[in-house]
N, C-alpha and C positions, 0 to 999 in steps of 0.2 A: 504495500500499499504505501504509494507515493505521491498522496495528493497534493495541488498547487495550493490548494485552498481550503483553511479549517475553518468553518463557522462554529465559531465557542456560543453556544445557547443562554440565555439569560429569561427567568420566567416573566418578567415585566412586560415581557411581547405576547404572553399567550402561547398556551400550545398550538392551537391553531394557526396562529399568526408564525409560529417557527416553521410549522410543517409547509405552509404555503411560500417561506421566503427559501426553504431546502428545495422544493420540488423547482420552483424557478431557477434557480441557481443552477440545482445539476442538469435540468434539460438545456441551458445557454450553455453547458461547457462540456467538453470530452466525458465519457463517461470513464471513473476511477479520479477524474481532477477535484473530485469534493469528498473532504471528509468531514461529519457532524461530531461535535464536542458535548455532548448534554453536561450541563453543568446549572445544578439547582440544590444548594447547599441544605435547602431550608423545608425542602418538600417531604410528606412524609412517607416510607418506604414504597409502602403498596401504591399508593397514586405515584410514586417515581416509577417503578417500574412497569405498569401499565402504560406509560409515557414510552418509555424506553422502548417496551415492545414494539410501539406504534411506530417510533422512527426508524425500528430495524427494519420494519415491512417498508415503508418508504424507501430507506436507504438503497436495502435490496434491489426493490424495484427499478431504483435509476440508477444502478451501479455508481454507489456512493460509500464512503465508509461510515461507520459506528465506532466511538471512541466514548465509555462511559468516565464521568469524573470521580475519581478519587473511591471508586469501588467497583473491585476487582470479580466480587464474587455477582455482582449485578452483572458485570458484562459479560461474566461465563454463561450465566442462566438465559439472558438475553438473545445469545448469539452474536453478540458484539465483536468488531475485530480487534480491541484492546481497552488498554484504560489511561488515562492518564494523570499522572500524581502532582499533587500540588504539597504544600508544606503539613507533614502528619500524615499522608497518606500512604504511607510505608515504602518499603523497599521496591525496587526493580524486578530483583530475585523472587519477595511476595508475589509479587502482582504474576509473574509468569507461572510460578509454581500454581497457581488459580487459573489462569487464562491459557496458559499451552505456551512451550518456548518460544514458538512462533510468534506468539500476539505483539501487536502493535504497543510498545510502551513509550508514553512520551513524558517530558519531566519539566515543570517549572524551574524557569532560567532568569533571575535577576542579577546574576554578575557572573564574571567569569571561572571564580569559584564553583559555584552550581552547575556551571557546563563542564567542568573537567571533574565533577562528582560524578554526573550522569553520563560522560564518557566513561567514566571507571567501572560504574555499575553496570553498563552494555545497554542505555535507553536505546532505543529506535532514534527520539527525536528531543532537541530541547525547544521549547517555548521561549524565545529570548524576549524580555520586556522589562519595561517597557521601553521601545523604540523612539517613540514618536510623546510628545503632550498627550495623556487622554484622561478622560472621562466615564468611569462606568455609567451604565445607563440611569442609574438612581441620581434623583436631583439632588441630592443629600449628600452624595461620594464625594470622596476627598479627589480632586485632581492631581494627579502623577504626573512629575516632572519626567519627560523623554530621556533617555540615555543616548541617542544618537546613532546612527548609520555606523560609529565606532564599534557599538555594542556587536552589531552583528560581525563585522569583518574580524576580530576576535574572537568569537564564539566561534567561526569558521575555520581560525586558525588552529584552533583548541581540538576542532572536532575531526579537522581534515576529511576523507571520505570514508569516516568510521559512524558517523553518525548523522542525521539530517538535522539543519536548523532550520526556525519557523520564526519570523518575526510578529510579535503581535505588542497593540497598543499603540495608537493613533493611525494603524495603517488605514490605507485607501486605497481606490483607483490611480488616484492621482501621484502616489508615491510609493507604491508596490514596485514599478520596476528598477526604484534607488534601492529598494530592499534586496531585489536580486542582484542587483551588480554589487551588493555589499559582501555578499556571498549566502544571502539566504534563498534555502529549495523552497520556499512556500512563504504564505502569510496566513496569520491565525486573527480573525475579524469577528467583532461583536454586532458593535451600532451601523458600521459601513455597510452591511447588507442587513439585519434585520430593521433598522429603522428606515430604510431606502423603500422609496415607492416604486423604484423598478432594479429590484434585484436581478433580475435576469440580467439587462444590461451592463449593470454595475459588474456583476459577477463574470460577464463577459470580457469585460476592456479590463477587469483584475487580473485575470487568467491570462487573456493576451499580452498585457503588462509584464508580466513573471517569464511567458514562455519564448519573449522577444528578446531576451537579456543574450 
């Protein structure tokens, strides 16, 4: 699984809104180009499992991948392609023990130290963030200052060809190509697609910008 675009979900956009965005983007770009990372830290597990199963059906039909945030057992149970590990989510080895040795395991990386740790642990990918200034969807959330494209260049130098690198934080269609030129294999986005009135068009522009590097 080497998707160019990862949509990181946020419950503020609603289940139906998320599904519509996923469908629009997946249909607008080549099969295999999209991954959906289900992230909802407040939802009850039963409800989360229902939505994860729904996303699994949608992504499978459209040739997209599905990754579950922080819960390897749920990822295994719904047949997801893997798991994303943030702070306190466990180790790469633990995730693979549950999901299988070939499972996708991505890791949050807010520093070069985190990138080195992810590489040492055998992660599939590091999500480097925040690259640009970003604000989560909640109006009460704190603005995060971007680390800049040098964070991607450094991560690429550390990872070499042994681990994928994705840019997260303030990424959109206008700066996606710059991320690729700095060494990113792809981008991970929330607002750029989920809050967009034309996610298919924007997703295609983002994909083409990444593919043209």
